[in-house]
C-alpha positions as a LaTeX table, in Angstrom:
\begin{tabular}{lrrr}
\hline
Residue & $x$ (\AA) & $y$ (\AA) & $z$ (\AA) \\
\hline
Met1 & 152.59 & 97.42 & 128.70 \\
Gln2 & 156.04 & 96.96 & 130.29 \\
Ile3 & 157.81 & 98.57 & 127.43 \\
Leu4 & 156.40 & 101.68 & 129.01 \\
His5 & 158.75 & 101.91 & 131.61 \\
Arg6 & 161.55 & 101.70 & 129.65 \\
Phe7 & 160.84 & 105.03 & 128.27 \\
Thr8 & 163.83 & 107.47 & 128.99 \\
Asp9 & 164.88 & 111.11 & 127.55 \\
Lys10 & 168.00 & 109.70 & 126.41 \\
Val11 & 169.18 & 109.87 & 123.19 \\
Leu12 & 171.25 & 106.66 & 123.52 \\
Ala13 & 170.18 & 103.79 & 126.13 \\
Leu14 & 172.11 & 100.77 & 125.73 \\
Glu15 & 171.31 & 97.38 & 127.51 \\
Thr16 & 172.72 & 93.62 & 127.20 \\
Leu17 & 170.43 & 91.50 & 125.69 \\
Asp18 & 170.15 & 87.72 & 126.11 \\
Pro19 & 171.03 & 85.90 & 122.91 \\
Ser20 & 167.75 & 84.02 & 123.37 \\
Glu21 & 165.67 & 87.10 & 122.73 \\
Leu22 & 167.36 & 88.25 & 119.50 \\
Ile23 & 164.25 & 87.59 & 117.92 \\
Pro24 & 160.85 & 88.00 & 119.59 \\
Met25 & 157.04 & 86.23 & 118.47 \\
Asp26 & 153.64 & 87.16 & 119.14 \\
Lys27 & 150.42 & 86.52 & 118.42 \\
Thr28 & 150.32 & 89.33 & 115.53 \\
Tyr29 & 153.08 & 87.03 & 113.99 \\
Lys30 & 150.62 & 85.58 & 111.06 \\
Asp31 & 149.03 & 89.20 & 110.40 \\
Arg32 & 152.21 & 90.87 & 110.41 \\
Leu33 & 153.73 & 88.46 & 107.70 \\
Ala34 & 151.15 & 88.98 & 105.66 \\
Leu35 & 151.30 & 92.62 & 105.49 \\
Arg36 & 155.31 & 92.26 & 104.89 \\
Asn37 & 154.17 & 90.54 & 102.21 \\
Glu38 & 152.08 & 93.14 & 100.88 \\
Leu39 & 154.70 & 95.10 & 101.31 \\
Leu40 & 157.30 & 93.11 & 99.42 \\
Glu41 & 154.83 & 92.94 & 96.37 \\
Gln42 & 154.14 & 96.70 & 96.25 \\
Tyr43 & 157.62 & 98.53 & 97.64 \\
His44 & 159.78 & 95.81 & 96.43 \\
Asp45 & 163.00 & 98.27 & 96.08 \\
Ile46 & 162.65 & 99.95 & 99.02 \\
Val47 & 161.32 & 97.20 & 101.34 \\
Val48 & 164.77 & 95.52 & 100.60 \\
Ala49 & 167.63 & 95.94 & 98.82 \\
Val50 & 171.79 & 94.98 & 98.84 \\
Asn51 & 173.90 & 97.80 & 97.68 \\
Glu52 & 175.31 & 96.70 & 94.27 \\
Asn53 & 177.89 & 99.38 & 93.46 \\
Pro54 & 179.61 & 100.56 & 95.87 \\
Asp55 & 181.86 & 103.15 & 95.78 \\
Tyr56 & 185.25 & 101.98 & 96.11 \\
Val57 & 184.69 & 98.40 & 93.79 \\
Ser58 & 183.10 & 98.03 & 90.33 \\
Thr59 & 180.69 & 95.26 & 91.56 \\
Gln60 & 178.96 & 93.73 & 94.31 \\
Asp61 & 181.27 & 93.48 & 97.54 \\
Pro62 & 181.44 & 90.25 & 97.95 \\
Arg63 & 181.77 & 90.71 & 102.03 \\
Ile64 & 177.81 & 91.62 & 101.44 \\
Arg65 & 176.94 & 88.14 & 100.42 \\
Ala66 & 178.61 & 86.79 & 103.08 \\
Ala67 & 177.06 & 88.75 & 105.77 \\
Val68 & 173.47 & 87.98 & 104.26 \\
Arg69 & 174.17 & 84.44 & 103.59 \\
Glu70 & 175.92 & 83.80 & 107.75 \\
Leu71 & 172.78 & 85.93 & 108.77 \\
Tyr72 & 170.38 & 83.86 & 106.58 \\
Thr73 & 171.30 & 80.20 & 107.59 \\
Phe74 & 171.71 & 81.08 & 111.26 \\
Val75 & 168.12 & 82.55 & 111.70 \\
Leu76 & 166.97 & 79.63 & 109.66 \\
Gly77 & 169.20 & 76.65 & 110.26 \\
Thr78 & 169.65 & 77.35 & 113.88 \\
Tyr79 & 167.70 & 80.17 & 115.80 \\
Leu80 & 164.41 & 80.01 & 114.86 \\
Pro81 & 164.44 & 76.33 & 114.90 \\
Ser82 & 165.72 & 75.84 & 118.42 \\
Arg83 & 164.04 & 78.62 & 120.11 \\
Tyr84 & 160.56 & 77.91 & 118.67 \\
Pro85 & 160.13 & 74.51 & 117.94 \\
Ser86 & 156.59 & 74.77 & 117.51 \\
Met87 & 156.57 & 77.24 & 115.02 \\
Phe88 & 159.48 & 75.83 & 113.44 \\
Gln89 & 161.41 & 72.80 & 112.29 \\
Leu90 & 164.71 & 71.39 & 110.09 \\
Arg91 & 163.86 & 67.91 & 108.06 \\
Gln92 & 165.86 & 66.47 & 104.68 \\
Asn93 & 164.64 & 66.75 & 101.39 \\
Ala94 & 163.85 & 63.41 & 100.59 \\
Asp95 & 165.21 & 63.55 & 97.06 \\
Ser96 & 168.08 & 65.48 & 97.62 \\
Lys97 & 168.86 & 64.96 & 101.09 \\
Glu98 & 169.15 & 68.70 & 101.25 \\
Glu99 & 168.19 & 69.94 & 104.94 \\
Met100 & 165.11 & 72.23 & 104.58 \\
Phe101 & 163.67 & 74.65 & 107.19 \\
Glu102 & 159.91 & 74.25 & 107.88 \\
Asn103 & 157.64 & 77.20 & 108.92 \\
Leu104 & 155.13 & 75.08 & 110.48 \\
Ile105 & 152.75 & 78.15 & 110.77 \\
Thr106 & 153.01 & 79.84 & 106.83 \\
His107 & 153.81 & 76.33 & 105.82 \\
Asp108 & 156.76 & 77.72 & 103.56 \\
Thr109 & 159.83 & 75.40 & 103.31 \\
Trp110 & 163.18 & 77.20 & 102.29 \\
Pro111 & 166.63 & 75.69 & 101.71 \\
Val112 & 168.75 & 76.29 & 105.03 \\
Ser113 & 172.06 & 76.73 & 102.92 \\
Leu114 & 172.07 & 79.20 & 100.08 \\
Ser115 & 172.66 & 77.57 & 96.79 \\
Val116 & 174.99 & 79.65 & 94.31 \\
Glu117 & 172.64 & 80.47 & 91.57 \\
Thr118 & 169.86 & 82.08 & 94.67 \\
Pro119 & 170.72 & 85.87 & 94.68 \\
Thr120 & 171.66 & 87.12 & 97.49 \\
Ile121 & 168.54 & 89.44 & 97.53 \\
Arg122 & 166.03 & 86.45 & 97.19 \\
Ala123 & 168.06 & 85.22 & 100.89 \\
Leu124 & 166.50 & 88.80 & 102.46 \\
Glu125 & 163.67 & 88.37 & 101.20 \\
Ile126 & 163.16 & 84.60 & 102.70 \\
Leu127 & 164.03 & 86.09 & 105.73 \\
Met128 & 161.47 & 89.50 & 105.35 \\
Gln129 & 158.74 & 86.71 & 104.95 \\
Thr130 & 160.07 & 84.49 & 107.98 \\
Val131 & 160.39 & 87.01 & 110.68 \\
Asp132 & 158.75 & 90.06 & 111.69 \\
Glu133 & 162.02 & 91.77 & 112.38 \\
Asp134 & 163.37 & 94.23 & 109.90 \\
Phe135 & 167.25 & 93.61 & 109.36 \\
Leu136 & 170.09 & 96.38 & 108.56 \\
Ile137 & 173.52 & 95.03 & 107.43 \\
Leu138 & 176.24 & 97.06 & 108.03 \\
Leu139 & 180.23 & 96.74 & 107.27 \\
Pro140 & 182.97 & 98.31 & 107.90 \\
Glu141 & 185.13 & 100.37 & 104.84 \\
Ile142 & 187.88 & 98.32 & 103.57 \\
Ser143 & 189.82 & 101.80 & 103.10 \\
Ser144 & 189.28 & 102.83 & 106.68 \\
Val145 & 190.87 & 99.62 & 109.18 \\
Asp146 & 192.11 & 101.68 & 112.61 \\
Ser147 & 188.85 & 103.63 & 112.99 \\
Pro148 & 186.46 & 101.96 & 110.90 \\
Lys149 & 183.33 & 103.99 & 109.32 \\
Tyr150 & 180.03 & 101.35 & 109.33 \\
Val151 & 178.02 & 101.84 & 105.97 \\
Leu152 & 174.66 & 99.89 & 105.41 \\
Gln153 & 175.15 & 97.82 & 102.44 \\
Ala154 & 171.85 & 95.99 & 102.81 \\
Tyr155 & 168.49 & 95.85 & 104.38 \\
Thr156 & 164.95 & 94.21 & 104.71 \\
Thr157 & 162.76 & 97.36 & 106.34 \\
Cys158 & 159.20 & 96.87 & 106.34 \\
Phe159 & 158.43 & 99.20 & 108.66 \\
Pro160 & 160.77 & 102.39 & 108.43 \\
Ser161 & 160.18 & 105.41 & 111.02 \\
Gly162 & 159.41 & 108.34 & 108.82 \\
Phe163 & 162.29 & 107.25 & 106.23 \\
Asn164 & 162.97 & 105.46 & 102.91 \\
Pro165 & 165.77 & 102.77 & 103.55 \\
Arg166 & 167.09 & 103.03 & 99.74 \\
Glu167 & 168.44 & 106.56 & 100.37 \\
Lys168 & 170.07 & 105.36 & 102.97 \\
Leu169 & 172.12 & 102.23 & 101.18 \\
Gly170 & 175.42 & 102.51 & 100.82 \\
Leu171 & 175.37 & 105.28 & 103.62 \\
Arg172 & 177.87 & 105.55 & 106.68 \\
Leu173 & 176.48 & 106.00 & 110.33 \\
Ala174 & 176.88 & 109.64 & 110.22 \\
Glu175 & 175.18 & 110.20 & 106.96 \\
Ile176 & 172.36 & 107.57 & 107.99 \\
His177 & 171.49 & 110.05 & 111.08 \\
Lys178 & 172.11 & 113.73 & 110.22 \\
Pro179 & 169.06 & 114.45 & 110.33 \\
Val180 & 168.87 & 113.39 & 114.26 \\
Pro181 & 169.13 & 115.81 & 116.72 \\
Gly182 & 172.64 & 115.68 & 118.79 \\
Tyr183 & 173.95 & 113.07 & 116.56 \\
Ala184 & 176.68 & 114.97 & 115.28 \\
Glu185 & 177.37 & 116.55 & 118.25 \\
Lys186 & 177.39 & 114.22 & 120.79 \\
Leu187 & 177.58 & 110.48 & 119.46 \\
Glu188 & 178.93 & 110.26 & 116.42 \\
Arg189 & 182.66 & 109.60 & 117.44 \\
Ser190 & 181.75 & 107.75 & 120.19 \\
Met191 & 178.87 & 105.34 & 118.44 \\
Asp192 & 181.57 & 104.77 & 115.48 \\
Arg193 & 183.77 & 103.11 & 118.78 \\
Phe194 & 180.79 & 101.62 & 119.89 \\
Phe195 & 180.41 & 99.73 & 116.99 \\
Ala196 & 183.81 & 98.59 & 116.02 \\
Arg197 & 184.06 & 97.02 & 119.90 \\
Val198 & 180.94 & 95.00 & 119.85 \\
Gln199 & 181.33 & 91.51 & 119.96 \\
Val200 & 180.37 & 88.30 & 118.72 \\
Gly201 & 177.45 & 86.43 & 121.18 \\
Lys202 & 177.11 & 89.99 & 123.41 \\
Pro203 & 174.33 & 91.52 & 121.74 \\
Val204 & 172.48 & 94.95 & 122.98 \\
Lys205 & 169.21 & 96.73 & 123.22 \\
Arg206 & 167.39 & 99.72 & 123.04 \\
Val207 & 164.45 & 100.83 & 122.83 \\
Asn208 & 163.33 & 104.40 & 120.52 \\
Trp209 & 159.52 & 105.74 & 120.85 \\
Ser210 & 157.56 & 108.41 & 118.91 \\
Val211 & 154.19 & 109.32 & 118.72 \\
Thr212 & 152.24 & 109.57 & 115.40 \\
Thr213 & 148.87 & 110.71 & 114.39 \\
Glu214 & 148.53 & 109.66 & 110.68 \\
Ala215 & 151.29 & 106.92 & 109.88 \\
Gln216 & 150.62 & 103.81 & 109.36 \\
Leu217 & 153.30 & 101.08 & 110.06 \\
Phe218 & 155.29 & 101.47 & 106.48 \\
Ala219 & 155.93 & 104.76 & 107.14 \\
Ala220 & 158.84 & 105.65 & 104.11 \\
Phe221 & 157.38 & 109.03 & 103.08 \\
Gly222 & 157.12 & 110.69 & 106.20 \\
Gly223 & 154.81 & 111.76 & 108.94 \\
Val224 & 157.14 & 111.03 & 111.73 \\
His225 & 159.62 & 113.38 & 111.90 \\
Gly226 & 159.71 & 116.88 & 112.16 \\
His227 & 162.24 & 117.81 & 109.30 \\
Gln228 & 160.48 & 116.26 & 106.72 \\
Ser229 & 158.20 & 117.85 & 104.69 \\
Ser230 & 154.90 & 115.46 & 102.78 \\
His231 & 155.92 & 117.67 & 99.88 \\
Gly232 & 159.97 & 117.05 & 99.75 \\
Asp233 & 159.94 & 120.40 & 99.77 \\
Gly234 & 162.31 & 120.65 & 103.02 \\
Ala235 & 161.04 & 121.17 & 106.48 \\
Glu236 & 157.45 & 120.98 & 107.13 \\
Ser237 & 155.68 & 124.31 & 108.78 \\
Ile238 & 154.52 & 123.40 & 111.85 \\
Lys239 & 151.11 & 123.99 & 113.01 \\
Pro240 & 149.65 & 122.55 & 116.34 \\
Ile241 & 146.53 & 120.85 & 116.47 \\
Thr242 & 144.02 & 121.00 & 118.81 \\
Gly243 & 142.74 & 118.39 & 121.05 \\
Glu244 & 139.29 & 119.01 & 118.73 \\
Glu245 & 141.60 & 117.73 & 115.91 \\
Leu246 & 143.12 & 114.92 & 117.28 \\
Lys247 & 142.21 & 111.72 & 115.97 \\
Val248 & 142.32 & 109.46 & 118.68 \\
Asp249 & 141.48 & 106.46 & 116.78 \\
Gln250 & 144.55 & 106.96 & 114.58 \\
Thr251 & 146.97 & 107.96 & 117.11 \\
Val252 & 149.26 & 105.02 & 118.75 \\
Leu253 & 152.71 & 104.88 & 120.49 \\
Arg254 & 154.78 & 103.68 & 117.90 \\
Val255 & 157.77 & 101.39 & 119.80 \\
Glu256 & 161.02 & 99.97 & 118.06 \\
Arg257 & 163.25 & 97.43 & 120.13 \\
Gln258 & 166.00 & 98.18 & 118.43 \\
Thr259 & 169.06 & 95.39 & 118.91 \\
Leu260 & 172.41 & 95.06 & 117.62 \\
His261 & 174.93 & 92.01 & 117.07 \\
Arg262 & 177.85 & 90.76 & 115.28 \\
Leu263 & 178.10 & 87.77 & 113.07 \\
Pro264 & 180.97 & 85.68 & 114.03 \\
Gln265 & 182.13 & 84.87 & 110.48 \\
Ser266 & 181.55 & 87.27 & 108.53 \\
Lys267 & 182.15 & 90.05 & 110.98 \\
Ala268 & 179.42 & 91.65 & 109.96 \\
Leu269 & 177.05 & 94.27 & 112.28 \\
Val270 & 173.34 & 93.38 & 112.42 \\
Phe271 & 171.13 & 95.99 & 113.50 \\
Ala272 & 167.79 & 94.69 & 113.64 \\
Phe273 & 164.21 & 96.30 & 115.16 \\
His274 & 161.07 & 94.88 & 115.96 \\
Thr275 & 157.82 & 97.64 & 115.55 \\
Tyr276 & 155.13 & 97.85 & 118.06 \\
Thr277 & 152.14 & 99.91 & 118.35 \\
Tyr278 & 149.97 & 101.05 & 120.66 \\
Pro279 & 146.50 & 102.96 & 120.39 \\
Ile280 & 146.68 & 106.06 & 123.13 \\
Gln281 & 143.15 & 104.89 & 124.25 \\
Gln282 & 144.39 & 101.53 & 125.40 \\
Ile283 & 147.34 & 103.42 & 127.18 \\
Lys284 & 145.26 & 105.60 & 128.91 \\
Asp285 & 142.13 & 102.64 & 129.15 \\
Glu286 & 145.09 & 101.17 & 131.20 \\
Gly287 & 146.22 & 103.66 & 133.40 \\
Leu288 & 149.42 & 104.80 & 131.47 \\
Gly289 & 148.54 & 107.82 & 130.60 \\
Glu290 & 150.27 & 110.35 & 133.35 \\
Glu291 & 153.15 & 108.16 & 132.37 \\
Leu292 & 153.43 & 108.59 & 128.57 \\
Ala293 & 152.48 & 112.42 & 129.20 \\
Leu294 & 155.63 & 113.06 & 131.11 \\
Ala295 & 157.86 & 110.94 & 128.64 \\
Ile296 & 156.49 & 113.41 & 125.96 \\
Asp297 & 157.42 & 116.40 & 128.62 \\
Gly298 & 160.63 & 115.23 & 129.02 \\
Leu299 & 161.64 & 115.27 & 125.56 \\
Lys300 & 161.91 & 118.81 & 126.19 \\
Thr301 & 163.84 & 118.27 & 129.15 \\
Gly302 & 166.34 & 115.80 & 128.22 \\
Asn303 & 170.27 & 115.76 & 127.51 \\
Val304 & 168.51 & 116.87 & 123.65 \\
Pro305 & 165.91 & 119.22 & 123.33 \\
Ala306 & 165.57 & 119.48 & 120.33 \\
Met307 & 164.52 & 115.97 & 120.19 \\
His308 & 161.15 & 117.07 & 120.73 \\
Ser309 & 160.64 & 118.76 & 117.21 \\
Tyr310 & 162.35 & 115.94 & 115.84 \\
Lys311 & 159.66 & 113.87 & 117.05 \\
Arg312 & 156.78 & 116.58 & 115.69 \\
Gly313 & 155.87 & 117.27 & 119.65 \\
Asp314 & 155.75 & 120.84 & 118.60 \\
Val315 & 152.66 & 119.30 & 116.14 \\
Trp316 & 150.84 & 116.50 & 118.36 \\
Gly317 & 152.34 & 117.43 & 122.02 \\
Asn318 & 150.02 & 119.45 & 123.97 \\
Ala319 & 146.68 & 117.55 & 122.02 \\
Val320 & 147.97 & 114.17 & 123.21 \\
Lys321 & 149.01 & 115.43 & 126.52 \\
Glu322 & 145.40 & 116.70 & 127.03 \\
Phe323 & 143.92 & 113.54 & 126.03 \\
Leu324 & 146.11 & 111.38 & 128.60 \\
Arg325 & 145.17 & 113.59 & 131.33 \\
Cys326 & 141.61 & 114.32 & 130.87 \\
\hline
\end{tabular}
């Protein structure tokens, strides 16, 4: 479980990313796509959205469709068939001669290029039904030329980690990250500058992690971060669970492999994440219990100690460490 070796107590730890590793595939692909389709049907307006009415225009910003179209054509028309030719291929439609993308696993077929009649949100739905990756598309505010402020303008997010992505639509980075300890003081200015400097063809990645004791992969309604209340009435009351109360079979290490890259034509930024979950029983069985326990301890001694409470470590921390170390 090499991803455990990337634990860090830093708020941000970026690495360069080989473009061939932009979208990972694994043996859970088919099952996870089935789950994504269920979520799309049950929670459509939460898991996929386009910002139809930005504050500065009365209709949809045309840059949004251009960015979505570019991402769609890149993923289906170039990246997947080239990177995973045993899973995806391109072929010509016998009647229209249109280039088509074929998923050899699900047997779905989609056009590589969007027609004028295809709604922008439909392109996002197809992406969601094709790859087990969540995409958030960010564009700079039109009025911010010298020091651009990036805004979330469209997304496909099936596995949000304790937040409702619909509530983030149309917000600046600073507003999106407002609940994150240390962001305003340590990261806001540098992140705005960093996002503006991201170059085409030079993607970056980082790993984010937390432990959850009950939350599912789809966690749009809380259960991951300590600032939230399951009843929507402000901060939750902190009551640590005991070792006896810990539900080991429901407790997992939740890891997000996050990537950021810039599209060459629209110049939009694509923030993407792939979510993995590892049962803590598995971590312990593989001899990695002490490593995770030390990482949990490290949350309090890192450069943002409040991250321990933000990740609800005050609730599950001692019980999980006790289990991992016994």
